[in-house]
C-alpha positions in Angstrom: -10.8 -31.6 -46.2 -12.6 -32.2 -42.9 -9.0 -32.9 -41.5 -7.7 -29.5 -42.5 -10.7 -27.5 -41.0 -10.8 -29.5 -37.8 -7.1 -28.8 -37.1 -7.4 -24.9 -38.0 -10.4 -24.9 -35.7 -8.4 -26.6 -33.1 -5.4 -24.4 -33.4 -7.4 -21.4 -33.3 -9.1 -22.3 -30.1 -5.9 -23.0 -28.4 -4.6 -19.6 -29.7 -7.8 -17.9 -28.0 -7.3 -19.8 -24.8 -3.8 -18.8 -24.9 -4.8 -15.2 -25.5 -7.3 -15.3 -22.6 -5.3 -16.8 -20.0 -2.4 -14.4 -21.0 -5.0 -11.5 -20.4 -5.9 -12.9 -17.1 -2.5 -13.3 -16.0 -2.1 -9.3 -17.2 -4.9 -8.5 -15.1 -3.6 -10.5 -11.9 -0.3 -8.9 -12.2 -1.6 -5.3 -12.8 -4.1 -5.9 -9.6 -1.0 -7.3 -7.6 0.7 -4.0 -8.4 -2.2 -2.0 -7.6 -2.6 -3.9 -4.3 1.4 -3.4 -3.7 0.9 0.3 -4.3 -2.1 0.7 -2.0 0.0 -1.1 0.9 2.9 1.1 0.4 0.8 4.5 0.6 -1.2 2.9 3.7 2.2 2.2 5.7 3.6 5.6 4.5 0.6 7.5 5.7 0.6 5.6 8.9 4.1 6.1 9.7 3.8 9.8 8.9 0.6 10.1 11.4 2.6 8.2 14.2 5.7 10.6 13.6 3.3 13.6 13.8 1.4 12.3 16.9 4.9 11.5 18.7 6.2 14.9 18.0 3.2 16.7 19.1 3.3 14.7 22.3 6.8 15.3 22.7 6.1 19.3 22.1 3.3 19.0 25.0 5.3 17.0 27.4 8.3 19.5 27.1 5.9 22.5 27.6 4.5 20.8 30.8 7.9 19.8 32.3 8.7 23.5 31.6 5.7 24.7 33.4 6.0 22.3 36.4 9.9 23.3 36.6 9.0 27.1 36.7 6.4 26.3 39.4 8.5 24.2 41.5 11.1 27.1 41.2 8.7 29.6 41.7 7.3 27.8 45.0 10.6 26.9 46.4 12.0 30.5 46.0 
Protein backbone atom coordinates (compact mmCIF):
# COMPACT_ATOMS: atom_id res chain seq x y z
CA UNK A 1 0.00 0.00 0.00
CA UNK A 2 2.81 2.40 0.83
CA UNK A 3 4.54 1.66 -2.48
CA UNK A 4 1.41 2.66 -4.39
CA UNK A 5 0.98 5.92 -2.51
CA UNK A 6 4.65 6.88 -2.88
CA UNK A 7 4.60 6.19 -6.63
CA UNK A 8 1.42 8.23 -7.10
CA UNK A 9 2.87 11.13 -5.11
CA UNK A 10 6.11 11.02 -7.11
CA UNK A 11 4.17 10.96 -10.38
CA UNK A 12 2.03 13.91 -9.26
CA UNK A 13 5.13 15.86 -8.20
CA UNK A 14 6.84 15.14 -11.52
CA UNK A 15 3.72 16.24 -13.44
CA UNK A 16 3.51 19.43 -11.38
CA UNK A 17 7.19 20.17 -12.03
CA UNK A 18 6.58 19.53 -15.75
CA UNK A 19 3.62 21.91 -15.76
CA UNK A 20 5.57 24.58 -13.87
CA UNK A 21 8.49 24.31 -16.32
CA UNK A 22 6.00 24.45 -19.22
CA UNK A 23 4.42 27.60 -17.77
CA UNK A 24 7.89 29.09 -17.25
CA UNK A 25 8.78 28.38 -20.89
CA UNK A 26 5.49 29.94 -22.01
CA UNK A 27 6.22 33.06 -19.94
CA UNK A 28 9.74 33.26 -21.38
CA UNK A 29 8.50 32.85 -24.95
CA UNK A 30 5.77 35.46 -24.49
CA UNK A 31 8.23 37.91 -22.92
CA UNK A 32 10.70 37.32 -25.75
CA UNK A 33 7.91 38.03 -28.23
CA UNK A 34 7.14 41.23 -26.37
CA UNK A 35 10.81 42.25 -26.50
CA UNK A 36 10.90 41.60 -30.27
CA UNK A 37 7.74 43.68 -30.78
CA UNK A 38 9.14 46.55 -28.70
CA UNK A 39 12.45 46.47 -30.61
CA UNK A 40 10.64 46.50 -33.98
CA UNK A 41 8.45 49.41 -32.89
CA UNK A 42 11.47 51.39 -31.66
CA UNK A 43 13.35 50.75 -34.91
CA UNK A 44 10.36 51.85 -37.00
CA UNK A 45 9.94 55.03 -34.95
CA UNK A 46 13.65 55.86 -35.25
CA UNK A 47 13.58 55.31 -39.03
CA UNK A 48 10.50 57.53 -39.41
CA UNK A 49 12.07 60.28 -37.31
CA UNK A 50 15.31 60.12 -39.31
CA UNK A 51 13.42 60.28 -42.62
CA UNK A 52 11.38 63.26 -41.43
CA UNK A 53 14.54 65.06 -40.26
CA UNK A 54 16.28 64.37 -43.58
CA UNK A 55 13.29 65.64 -45.57
CA UNK A 56 13.01 68.81 -43.46
CA UNK A 57 16.75 69.49 -43.73
CA UNK A 58 16.61 68.90 -47.48
CA UNK A 59 13.73 71.35 -47.89
CA UNK A 60 15.54 73.97 -45.81
CA UNK A 61 18.76 73.49 -47.77
CA UNK A 62 16.90 73.81 -51.09
CA UNK A 63 15.20 77.02 -49.90
CA UNK A 64 18.53 78.47 -48.75
CA UNK A 65 20.14 77.58 -52.06
CA UNK A 66 17.31 79.21 -53.99
CA UNK A 67 17.66 82.36 -51.90
CA UNK A 68 21.44 82.38 -52.42
CA UNK A 69 21.04 81.94 -56.18
CA UNK A 70 18.45 84.73 -56.34
CA UNK A 71 20.68 87.05 -54.32
CA UNK A 72 23.70 86.26 -56.52
CA UNK A 73 21.66 86.86 -59.69
CA UNK A 74 20.32 90.16 -58.34
CA UNK A 75 23.81 91.31 -57.27
CA UNK A 76 25.39 90.33 -60.59
CA UNK A 77 22.63 91.88 -62.70
